[in-house]
C-alpha positions in Angstrom: -0.1 0.0 -0.1 1.1 3.5 -0.9 1.0 6.1 1.7 1.6 9.4 1.6 3.4 10.7 4.7 4.8 14.5 5.9 8.2 15.0 5.7 10.3 14.2 8.9 11.0 17.9 9.6 14.4 18.5 12.0 13.7 20.8 14.7 15.3 23.6 13.0 14.6 24.3 9.3 17.8 23.4 7.1 17.9 26.7 5.0 20.0 24.5 2.3 16.4 22.9 1.7 14.6 24.0 -1.5 11.7 25.6 -0.9 8.3 23.9 -1.4 7.6 25.1 -5.0 11.3 24.1 -6.0 11.1 20.9 -4.5 7.4 20.4 -6.2 9.0 21.4 -9.3 12.4 19.1 -9.0 9.8 15.9 -8.2 7.6 16.9 -11.4 10.5 17.2 -13.3 12.2 14.0 -12.4 9.4 11.6 -11.7 6.2 13.3 -13.6 3.0 14.4 -11.8 2.9 13.9 -8.1 -0.4 12.7 -6.4 -2.8 15.6 -4.5 -1.5 13.9 -1.2 2.0 14.3 -2.2 1.5 18.1 -3.0 -0.6 18.7 0.2 2.2 17.0 2.2 4.8 19.3 1.0 2.5 22.2 1.0 1.7 21.7 4.6 4.9 19.8 6.1 8.0 20.7 3.9 10.5 21.8 6.7 11.7 25.1 4.6 8.5 26.8 3.6 5.6 24.5 4.5 2.6 25.9 6.5 2.8 24.0 9.7 6.7 24.5 9.7 6.5 28.2 9.5 7.0 29.6 13.1 4.9 32.5 12.4 1.8 30.3 11.6 1.4 29.8 15.5 0.9 33.4 16.6 -1.9 35.6 16.3 -4.8 33.2 14.7 -3.6 34.6 11.5 -5.7 32.1 9.3 -8.5 30.5 11.7 -9.0 29.8 15.5 -9.5 26.7 17.0 -11.8 25.4 20.0 -9.0 25.9 22.7 -7.9 29.5 21.6 -11.7 30.2 21.8 -12.3 30.0 25.5 -10.3 27.8 28.5 -13.7 26.1 29.2 -12.9 23.7 26.3 -10.1 22.4 28.3 -11.4 22.6 31.6 -14.3 20.3 30.4 -12.1 17.7 28.4 -10.0 18.2 31.8 -13.2 16.9 33.5 -13.7 13.9 31.2 -10.0 12.9 31.3 -10.7 12.8 35.2 -13.4 10.4 35.0 -11.1 8.3 32.4 -8.7 8.3 35.3 -11.0 6.8 37.6 -12.6 4.1 34.9 -8.9 2.9 34.6 -8.6 2.7 38.6 -6.7 5.8 39.1 -3.3 4.7 37.6 0.1 6.9 38.6 1.2 7.9 36.3 -2.2 8.7 34.0 -0.6 9.9 30.6 -2.1 12.4 27.9 -0.5 12.4 24.6 -1.6 15.3 22.7 -0.6 15.0 19.1 -0.6 18.2 17.2 -0.3 20.5 19.9 0.4 23.4 18.2 1.4 26.0 21.0 0.6 24.4 24.0 -2.7 26.3 24.7 -5.1 23.5 25.1 -2.2 21.5 27.2 -2.1 24.3 29.5 -5.7 24.8 30.0 -6.1 21.1 30.9 -3.1 21.0 32.9 -4.0 24.2 34.6 -7.5 23.1 35.5 -6.7 19.8 36.5 -5.6 21.4 39.3 -8.9 21.7 41.1 -9.8 17.9 40.2 -9.9 15.6 43.7 -8.9 12.4 44.5 -4.9 12.8 43.5 -5.6 13.3 39.8 -3.1 16.2 39.5 -0.6 14.4 41.0 -0.9 11.4 38.5 -1.2 13.6 35.6 1.6 13.4 33.0 1.1 15.2 29.7 3.4 15.2 26.8 2.8 17.5 23.7 3.7 16.4 20.1 3.8 18.6 17.3 5.9 18.9 14.0 6.8 22.5 15.1 9.0 23.7 17.4 7.2 26.3 19.1 8.7 29.6 20.3 7.2 30.9 24.1 5.7 27.1 24.7 8.4 26.7 27.9 7.2 30.2 29.5 3.6 29.5 29.0 3.9 26.1 31.0 6.8 27.0 33.4 4.5 26.3 36.0 4.1 22.7 35.3 7.8 21.7 33.7 7.1 18.7 36.1 3.7 17.7 34.1 4.8 18.6 31.0 6.8 17.5 28.4 7.4 18.5 24.2 8.7 16.7 21.4 8.8 18.0 17.9 7.7 14.7 15.9 5.6 13.5 13.1 4.7 10.1 15.0 3.7 9.1 18.3 6.4 8.0 20.6 6.8 4.1 20.9 6.8 3.6 24.6 3.3 2.0 25.8 1.6 3.8 28.4 -1.6 3.7 30.3 -4.0 7.0 30.1 -5.1 8.9 26.7 -4.6 10.2 23.1 -5.7 13.7 22.5 -6.3 15.6 19.5 -8.0 18.7 18.3 -8.3 19.4 14.7 -5.6 17.1 13.6 -7.0 14.2 11.3 -8.3 17.3 9.1 -4.7 17.9 8.4 -3.3 14.8 7.2 -2.6 14.8 3.5 -5.7 13.2 1.5 -6.0 11.8 -1.9 -8.5 13.5 -4.6 -10.3 11.1 -6.6 -13.0 11.7 -9.4 -15.4 9.5 -11.2 -14.8 9.8 -15.1 -16.7 8.1 -17.7 -17.7 5.4 -15.3 -14.0 4.8 -13.7 -12.5 6.0 -10.9 -9.5 8.5 -11.1 -7.5 10.2 -9.3 -6.1 13.7 -9.1 -2.4 14.4 -9.8 -0.5 18.0 -9.6 2.0 18.9 -12.3 3.2 22.4 -13.7 3.6 24.3 -17.2 4.9 27.7 -17.9 1.7 29.1 -16.3 2.3 27.3 -12.6 1.0 24.3 -10.9 -2.4 22.7 -12.5 -3.8 19.1 -11.9 -4.6 16.6 -14.3 -6.5 12.5 -14.1 -4.8 9.7 -14.0 -5.4 6.2 -12.7 -5.2 5.4 -8.9 -1.7 5.6 -7.8 -2.9 2.7 -5.2 -5.6 0.2 -5.2 -6.2 1.3 -1.4 -8.4 4.2 -3.0 -10.8 1.6 -4.8 -10.6 -0.7 -1.7 -11.5 2.4 1.0 -14.6 3.0 -1.2 -15.8 -0.4 -2.2 -15.4 -1.3 1.9 -17.8 1.8 2.5 -20.3 0.7 0.0 -19.5 4.2 -1.8 -20.7 4.9 -5.3 -19.5 8.2 -6.4 -21.7 10.1 -9.0 -20.3 10.8 -12.4 -17.9 13.8 -12.2 -18.0 13.6 -8.3 -14.6 14.6 -6.7 -14.1 13.0 -3.0 -11.2 13.2 -0.7 -9.7 9.6 0.7 -7.2 9.6 3.7 -4.8 6.9 3.7 -3.0 7.9 6.5 -5.9 7.3 9.0 -4.6 3.6 8.8 -1.2 4.0 9.9 -2.4 6.6 12.7 -4.9 3.9 14.3 -2.2 1.3 14.3 0.2 3.4 16.0 -2.5 4.6 18.6 -3.1 1.2 19.1 -0.1 0.0 20.0 1.2 2.9 21.9 -2.0 2.5 24.3 -1.7 -0.3 26.8 -5.0 0.6 28.1 -6.9 3.7 27.8 -8.7 6.1 25.6 -8.2 7.6 21.9 -10.1 11.1 22.4 -10.8 13.0 18.9 -12.2 16.1 18.3 -12.5 17.3 14.6 -15.1 18.5 11.7 -16.1 15.5 9.8 -19.2 13.3 9.3 -20.0 9.7 8.3 -19.0 8.3 5.2 -22.4 8.3 3.5 -23.1 12.0 4.4 -19.4 12.6 3.5 -19.5 11.1 0.1 -23.3 12.1 -0.7 -23.9 12.9 -4.2 -25.1 16.5 -2.9 -21.1 16.9 -2.3 -20.2 16.8 -5.6 -16.7 18.5 -5.3 -15.6 17.1 -2.1 -15.0 19.0 1.1 -11.2 20.2 0.7 -11.4 23.8 1.9 -8.4 26.3 1.9 -8.0 29.2 4.7 -6.2 32.3 4.6 -6.6 35.1 6.7 -9.7 34.0 8.0 -11.4 33.7 4.5 -12.0 30.3 3.1 -11.1 29.7 -0.6 -11.1 26.4 -2.6 -7.9 27.0 -4.8 -5.0 24.7 -3.1 -2.3 26.3 -5.8 -2.8 29.6 -4.5 -0.1 30.8 -1.8 1.1 27.3 -1.3 2.7 27.0 2.0 1.1 30.4 3.1 -2.7 28.9 3.4 -4.0 26.0 5.4 -5.2 22.7 3.5 -7.8 20.9 5.0 -10.8 18.2 4.4 -13.3 16.7 6.8 -12.7 13.3 8.2 -14.2 10.2 7.4 -15.5 9.4 11.2 -16.8 5.9 9.9 -13.5 4.9 8.5 -11.7 5.9 11.8 -14.2 4.0 13.8 -13.6 0.9 11.4 -10.2 0.9 11.1 -10.1 1.7 15.1 -11.7 -1.5 15.5 -9.6 -3.8 13.5 -6.9 -2.6 15.8 -8.7 -3.3 19.1 -9.9 0.0 19.7 -13.4 -0.1 20.4 -15.7 3.5 19.7 -18.0 4.2 23.0 -19.2 7.6 22.3 -19.5 9.7 18.9 -21.5 13.0 19.2 -21.2 16.5 18.3 -18.9 19.0 20.2 -22.0 21.2 21.3 -23.8 17.8 23.0 -20.7 16.4 24.2 -19.7 20.1 26.4 -23.2 20.6 27.5 -23.2 17.3 28.9 -19.7 17.8 30.6 -21.3 21.2 32.2 -21.0 24.3 30.0 -24.1 25.4 31.1 -23.1 25.2 34.7 -20.3 27.5 33.5 -22.6 30.1 31.8 -24.6 30.3 35.3 -21.2 30.8 37.1 -20.4 33.2 34.7 -23.8 35.2 34.9 -23.4 35.6 38.6 -19.7 36.7 38.3 -18.7 40.4 39.2 -17.0 41.0 36.4 -17.5 43.9 34.0 -20.2 43.8 31.3 -17.4 43.7 28.6 -15.7 40.9 30.3 -19.0 39.1 30.8 -20.0 39.5 27.1 -16.3 38.4 25.6 -16.4 35.4 28.0 -20.0 34.6 27.1 -19.3 35.0 23.6 -16.3 32.7 23.5 -18.3 29.9 25.6 -21.2 29.9 23.3 -18.8 29.6 20.3 -17.9 26.6 21.3 -21.3 25.2 21.0 -22.6 27.2 17.7 -24.4 25.4 15.4 -22.9 25.4 12.1 -19.5 26.1 13.7 -17.9 24.3 16.5 -20.9 23.2 17.9 -21.2 20.5 14.8 -17.7 19.5 15.1 -17.5 15.4 16.3 -16.5 14.0 19.6 -15.0 10.4 19.0 -13.9 8.2 22.1 -12.3 4.6 21.1 -11.1 2.8 23.8 -8.6 -0.2 24.6 -8.9 -2.7 27.2 -11.3 -0.6 29.3 -14.3 -1.9 31.4 -16.4 1.1 31.8 -19.6 1.5 31.7 -20.3 5.0 30.3 -18.5 8.6 29.9 -20.0 11.7 31.2 -19.9 13.7 27.5 -22.3 11.0 26.6 -23.9 10.1 30.1 -23.9 12.6 32.7 -24.7 11.6 36.4 -25.0 12.6 39.9 -21.3 12.6 40.3 -20.8 14.7 37.6 -23.0 17.1 39.2 -21.7 17.2 42.4 -18.3 17.8 40.9 -19.2 20.9 39.0 -20.3 22.4 41.8 -17.1 22.3 43.3 -15.4 23.5 40.4 -14.3 27.6 39.3 -15.1 29.3 36.5 -12.3 29.7 33.8 -11.7 33.1 32.2 -10.4 34.3 29.2 -6.6 35.2 29.1 -4.3 37.1 26.9 -3.6 33.9 25.4 -7.0 33.3 24.2 -9.0 35.0 21.4 -11.6 37.8 22.0 -14.3 37.2 19.4 -15.8 40.3 20.7 -12.7 42.1 19.0 -13.6 44.2 15.8 -11.5 41.2 14.0 -14.0 39.2 13.9 -17.3 41.3 13.3 -19.2 38.4 11.5 -19.6 36.8 14.9 -21.2 39.7 16.9 -24.9 38.5 16.5 -27.4 37.9 18.5 -26.6 34.8 20.4 -30.0 34.4 21.9 -31.6 32.8 18.7 -29.3 29.4 19.6 -28.6 30.0 23.3 -27.8 26.7 25.3 -31.0 24.5 25.9 
């Protein structure tokens, strides 16, 4: 099986490496057209100029913002769920959280910081490892108070030493390079990328690997004539690695995506490939190569199927809105309403919390939990109980800091709307 994996960048970019465009030109000149997956891998991960290897792309939420940056309540409520997972595993010490695609470490900070308020020795058992392809400026200072708990490595793969705990990711799988296919004259074709005097262009050719055909066959998906779709073959290796890494524990995935029947519906003739630049959504991956984000929605049917093949059983699959509601965001909102914050501070924090559960936005993201060798009955994110209710009443409100983005600011005028039309249930 052919798999397109990100290059393995070193901690410091080698300035002798060619730029993304030069490397792509050389590959096309020497080998002919490359798959879209290979192009996407270069555009995102090439050490000299790839989007995710640019240090500056970590700052100021220049092209998009994520749930951890919107409000620390996201990390706080995940910490509550991780606390229950720790109890379900009979309170191991250490309890490892390995976050892949940890970016600046903001989610790590918010989880570890809030965990200090959780009972039963959880803070003492907690160990947190951040993994990202980037070397992050300022990471150490942000987590200086937790240096005995938190570690960070720059890598493209999970570490090799098995542990008991949870592998966590937020908006990671959508950034894996994808193959793009199209049904043409009754046959499955693959999109390749080549160059000419006018720059980058695409061309159709036979599938680079039978795995593309097999993926659609296994899902019983039949594309309509002319329909395009993305296929993420990197999921196989990701889930296999996660299963090997977990002795016992959980794989918690938060991302935007759908079940295969909806993702590959004939109502989506152009697929879901999307580009982000300066908070604008575009559909041309050949613009600003290395300077814009490329992403596609996650096929959660395949994530669950491949997980089961390697011993990861799906236990919870629901929207981010439903999960955060179950974990207590309404309680946090009630604490905010009775706080002594100024009207401006209340508005900023309220807007951030509500954006986490906004319909057609982050609220529609999916939260999937898979488990290995765990024999617990339920998770709070799906089935809240009296234990959770009692715990929440002992926990403090979390507020925006300078590390988070304020949606009240003029930078996001499209979000300063009447939130009351869809307020929390």
